[in-house]
C-alpha positions in Angstrom: 10.3 -4.8 0.2 10.6 -8.0 2.2 7.4 -9.9 2.9 6.3 -10.3 6.5 4.9 -13.4 8.2 1.5 -12.8 9.8 2.5 -14.7 13.0 5.2 -12.0 13.6 2.8 -9.1 13.6 1.0 -9.6 16.9 -2.5 -10.7 17.8 -4.5 -7.9 16.2 -3.3 -8.3 12.6 -4.2 -11.1 10.2 -3.9 -11.7 6.5 -6.7 -10.7 4.1 -7.0 -11.0 0.3 -9.3 -11.9 -2.5 -8.4 -14.5 -5.2 -6.3 -11.9 -7.1 -4.2 -11.2 -4.1 -3.7 -14.9 -3.5 -2.7 -15.5 -7.1 -0.3 -12.5 -7.2 1.1 -13.0 -3.7 0.0 -9.5 -2.6 -2.3 -10.2 0.4 -3.0 -7.4 2.8 -2.3 -6.9 6.5 -5.8 -6.6 8.1 -5.9 -4.9 11.5 -8.9 -5.9 13.6 -11.3 -2.9 14.0 -9.5 -0.9 11.4 -9.3 -2.9 8.1 -6.5 -3.3 5.6 -3.6 -1.2 6.5 -3.2 0.2 3.0 -6.8 1.4 3.0 -8.1 -1.1 0.3 -11.6 -2.1 1.3 -12.0 -5.7 2.5 -15.1 -6.4 0.5 -14.6 -9.9 -0.8 -14.3 -13.4 0.7 -11.0 -13.7 2.5 -9.4 -16.2 0.1 -6.0 -15.6 1.8 -7.2 -17.2 5.0 -9.1 -20.0 3.1 -5.9 -20.8 1.1 -3.7 -20.7 4.2 -1.6 -17.7 3.1 0.8 -16.8 6.0 2.6 -13.7 4.7 1.7 -10.1 3.8 2.8 -9.1 0.3 0.9 -5.9 -0.4 3.7 -3.2 -0.8 1.5 -0.4 0.7 0.6 -2.6 3.8 4.3 -3.5 4.2 5.2 0.3 4.1 2.5 0.9 6.8 3.9 -1.9 8.9 7.4 -0.5 8.7 6.2 3.0 9.7 4.1 1.8 12.6 6.6 1.9 15.4 4.1 2.5 18.2 3.0 -1.1 18.5 5.0 -4.0 20.0 5.9 -6.5 17.3 5.4 -9.3 19.7 2.2 -8.6 21.7 0.6 -5.9 19.6 0.2 -3.5 22.5 1.0 0.2 22.3 4.6 1.0 23.4 5.8 3.8 25.6 9.0 5.5 24.6 11.2 4.2 21.7 10.8 0.5 22.2 13.5 -2.2 22.0 15.0 -4.2 19.2 12.9 -7.4 19.1 15.4 -9.6 17.4 16.0 -12.5 17.4 12.3 -13.1 18.3 10.8 -11.1 15.5 11.8 -8.2 13.2 10.8 -4.8 14.5 10.5 -3.2 18.0 9.0 -4.5 21.2 7.8 -3.2 24.5 9.8 -3.4 27.7 7.7 -6.3 29.1 8.2 -8.4 25.9 11.9 -7.4 25.9 12.3 -8.8 29.4 10.1 -11.9 28.9 11.0 -12.9 25.3 13.9 -11.1 23.7 16.5 -11.2 26.4 16.0 -14.9 27.2 16.2 -15.7 23.5 19.4 -13.7 23.2 20.9 -15.5 26.2 19.8 -18.9 24.8 21.5 -18.0 21.5 24.7 -16.9 23.3 24.9 -19.8 25.8 22.9 -22.5 24.1 
């Protein structure tokens, strides 16, 4: 599964991992107030943050991220309805507000330069 950059996940998700996760490139997606998306306890020092890791590599966290279609991939807020394709801004879906303020202008800029 393709790794995901933390900056593309919204404001409530960051990277978390111990030394082993840093060495094996399997850092977790950590959601504020919830913990690691895969359910692995976040009990160690966050070496991923200390080492400047910027992508999620945990296969279980990546699966959860792919399944969670109820949050906007841009702002992290809960979406109503089905959402919109957030490309070319980020991979995933976005809310109507982010679609209007970020995605459509980016598409027009790509089209008309």
